[in-house]
C-alpha positions, 0 to 999 in steps of 0.5 A, spaced: 697 301 336 691 298 332 684 298 333 679 294 331 674 298 327 667 297 330 660 300 328 654 300 333 647 303 332 644 305 339 638 308 341 638 316 342 635 315 349 642 312 351 645 319 349 640 323 353 642 318 359 649 319 359 650 327 358 650 327 351 656 324 350 658 323 343 665 319 344 664 312 341 668 308 347 662 307 352 657 305 347 661 300 343 664 297 350 658 295 352 658 299 359 652 304 357 648 298 354 649 294 361 647 300 365 641 301 361 639 294 362 641 294 369 637 300 371 630 296 369 632 291 375 633 290 382 640 292 384 644 294 390 650 299 389 657 295 390 659 299 396 653 296 400 655 289 399 662 289 402 665 290 408 672 291 411 678 295 410 676 302 407 669 299 406 671 293 403 673 296 396 681 298 396 687 298 393 694 301 396 699 306 395 706 305 392 711 302 397 718 300 397 719 292 395 724 289 400 725 282 397 728 276 401 730 269 399 728 265 406 721 263 406 722 264 414 723 271 413 718 272 407 711 272 404 709 270 397 708 276 393 702 277 388 703 282 382 698 284 376 703 280 372 702 273 376 695 274 378 692 270 373 697 264 373 695 257 375 701 256 379 703 260 385 708 256 388 714 260 385 712 267 387 717 272 389 718 273 397 716 280 400 719 281 407 715 279 412 717 284 417 714 289 412 708 285 410 706 285 417 707 292 418 701 297 419 702 300 412 702 294 408 698 289 413 691 290 409 694 288 402 694 280 405 689 276 400 684 272 404 679 267 401 673 269 397 675 276 395 675 278 388 681 281 386 681 286 380 687 289 376 687 297 377 693 299 373 695 298 366 691 292 363 684 294 367 679 289 369 683 282 369 680 278 375 681 272 380 677 269 385 681 268 392 682 261 393 684 258 400 691 256 397 692 264 396 691 265 404 697 268 406 699 271 400 700 279 399 699 283 393 701 289 390 698 296 390 695 295 383 691 289 385 684 292 388 680 288 393 673 287 393 671 284 400 664 281 400 659 281 406 657 274 407 651 276 410 649 280 404 652 277 398 655 270 396 662 271 394 662 267 388 656 270 385 659 277 386 665 275 382 661 271 377 657 278 376 664 282 376 667 278 371 661 277 366 660 281 360 656 286 364 661 287 370 667 288 366 665 294 361 662 297 367 669 297 371 673 299 365 668 305 364 671 308 370 678 308 367 682 314 367 689 316 364 692 317 357 699 313 358 697 308 364 690 307 365 688 306 372 681 305 376 680 307 383 675 304 389 671 310 388 670 309 381 666 302 382 663 303 389 656 305 386 657 299 381 650 296 380 649 289 383 643 285 380 639 281 385 638 274 382 635 270 388 637 263 387 641 264 381 646 267 386 646 261 390 648 257 384 653 261 381 656 261 388 657 254 388 660 253 381 665 258 382 667 255 389 667 248 386 672 251 381 676 254 386 677 248 390 679 244 383 684 249 382 687 248 389 686 240 389 690 241 382 696 244 385 696 239 391 696 234 386 702 237 382 706 238 389 704 230 391 707 228 384 713 231 385 714 229 392 713 222 389 718 223 384 723 225 388 722 219 393 722 214 388 728 217 385 732 217 392 732 225 391 732 230 396 727 236 395 731 242 393 730 249 395 726 253 390 730 259 388 726 266 389 731 270 386 730 274 380 733 269 375 739 264 377 742 266 384 750 268 385 754 262 386 762 261 386 764 254 383 770 251 380 769 246 373 774 243 369 776 246 363 774 240 359 767 242 361 768 248 358 768 245 351 761 246 349 758 251 354 762 257 357 756 261 360 756 261 368 749 259 369 750 253 366 756 251 371 753 255 377 751 251 383 744 252 381 745 247 376 750 243 378 747 241 385 741 238 381 745 235 375 749 232 381 744 229 385 740 226 379 747 223 377 748 220 384 741 218 385 739 211 387 736 210 380 739 211 373 738 217 369 735 218 362 733 224 358 727 228 355 729 226 348 729 218 350 722 219 353 719 223 348 717 221 340 720 228 338 721 235 340 719 240 335 720 247 335 715 250 329 718 255 324 716 262 324 709 264 320 706 270 318 700 272 323 694 272 319 688 274 324 681 273 322 674 274 326 670 268 324 670 262 329 667 258 323 674 259 319 679 260 325 683 256 330 684 260 337 692 262 337 695 262 344 701 266 346 706 263 351 704 268 357 697 265 356 699 258 357 700 260 365 694 262 366 688 259 370 683 260 364 688 261 358 685 266 353 687 266 345 690 272 342 686 271 336 684 266 331 688 264 325 685 261 319 684 253 319 686 252 312 693 256 313 699 251 311 702 247 316 697 248 321 698 241 324 705 243 326 702 249 331 696 244 334 697 241 341 693 236 345 694 232 351 700 228 349 704 234 348 708 238 353 709 245 352 716 249 354 716 256 353 723 257 349 725 265 350 724 270 355 728 273 362 730 267 366 726 270 372 720 269 367 716 263 364 722 261 360 723 253 361 716 253 365 713 246 362 705 246 361 701 240 360 695 243 355 688 244 359 682 248 357 681 252 351 689 250 349 687 243 347 686 242 340 688 249 339 694 253 336 700 255 340 705 260 337 712 257 335 715 260 342 713 254 345 717 248 344 713 241 343 715 235 347 711 230 343 710 223 347 707 216 345 701 217 350 698 222 355 701 218 361 708 219 358 706 227 357 704 227 364 710 224 367 715 229 363 710 235 365 711 233 373 719 232 372 720 238 368 716 242 373 720 239 379 725 243 382 730 238 378 727 240 371 726 247 372 733 248 374 736 244 368 731 248 363 733 255 366 740 254 366 741 251 359 738 257 356 743 261 353 743 268 350 745 275 354 739 279 352 733 275 351 735 268 353 733 262 349 732 254 349 732 250 343 730 243 342 737 240 343 738 243 350 731 241 352 732 234 349 739 233 353 735 235 360 736 229 365 730 225 367 730 219 373 729 213 369 723 210 373 720 203 373 714 203 368 709 202 374 711 209 378 711 213 371 704 211 370 702 213 377 706 220 377 703 221 369 696 219 371 697 225 377 700 230 372 694 228 367 689 229 373 691 236 375 690 238 368 683 235 368 681 239 374 684 245 371 680 244 365 673 242 369 675 249 374 674 253 367 668 250 365 665 251 372 667 258 372 664 259 365 658 256 367 657 261 373 658 267 368 653 264 363 648 263 368 649 270 371 649 273 364 642 269 362 639 271 368 640 279 367 638 278 360 632 275 362 631 281 367 632 277 373 627 272 372 
């Protein structure tokens, strides 16, 4: 594992205040600096501002996960890997009977909680939105439940995920192989009282949450409108680990190009047959797009100076509510334009496990727009943003999703290529309908972009108030 070389000069009093610790970690991470700054302010221990199960700061113990397929018998189940995702519609289903048992009922997510990863990648956070009600989490997501009579939930979240809160949370990490934190490690974390700033930060965070909820609703409405316009019935969303087991018979002539079972499965065939027999004709992604491009592999040259660099995103970050780049690459790198994306581009991850993000279309938003994305995302370049928004909705529908998942090939790490994406069937709708659906796709990306801006503004507001001593 590579580590970035860092140098920092700190006052000797910091060493005195921290038991004469001479290991550099706490000092360069910002944790000690945050403690020293907060010690000069009016603060309240986190545990005094929370309420509920175990005082309002808790995680859970490992348990056997019994997954189900039927939504009537399951509840959506959030893990540390899915916590940051913008779209939570395809979460696996945990047995409802288990979830509502005395042993696991407290793992239910409720609006206004702050959710924190407490194992592995420590300190990743999400604010529990209204559409997360009724979702259960695993034991590695710590919940902080604010007491509404004492602190605003949005402010508490903005502080905890600020440049002061994150180092303080991470400073309690233990474990050499798999890092962990426990509720008692953050119970005494100092929370500054910032007066009117708390109300302002809360309002911004709540607006961000509402916009993310609305973005998800718009996508759902757009998919429903697409299916209605094409005369299609809604397909059930598979919650299984990959493509469900099925038995089917196919003519030998259909095996000339593809012999893999997934391609000929009922999972795929049901979607294709419905499209081919729908009330409107079909076309393909290739016919709707200007081009479909898979950038060539390139040497990763990482730089530190934003003046000379462009943010570089991996495919995992494309799924996040607030996508973060992996690093910066040089602006003057050869063929850099091939890696840059805009809102006339639909991105499709080309590789990974079938149960993962492969084939999950993304319309760029937030910091992704104008930045570079790795060659692991195939680009569908469109003539305008409306067509991009339309193709995004089609490919995020169950009809698009099933085709892309089933068209992946390879036994170890499945892959998609330009041809497989280009041959994906699309309803050939009237231009007016395409414009309506495409505009909804664009609106969802716009709302997610605005949510990122609101949340970032809330963090900066809190950070500035702390730096100014709470004034």
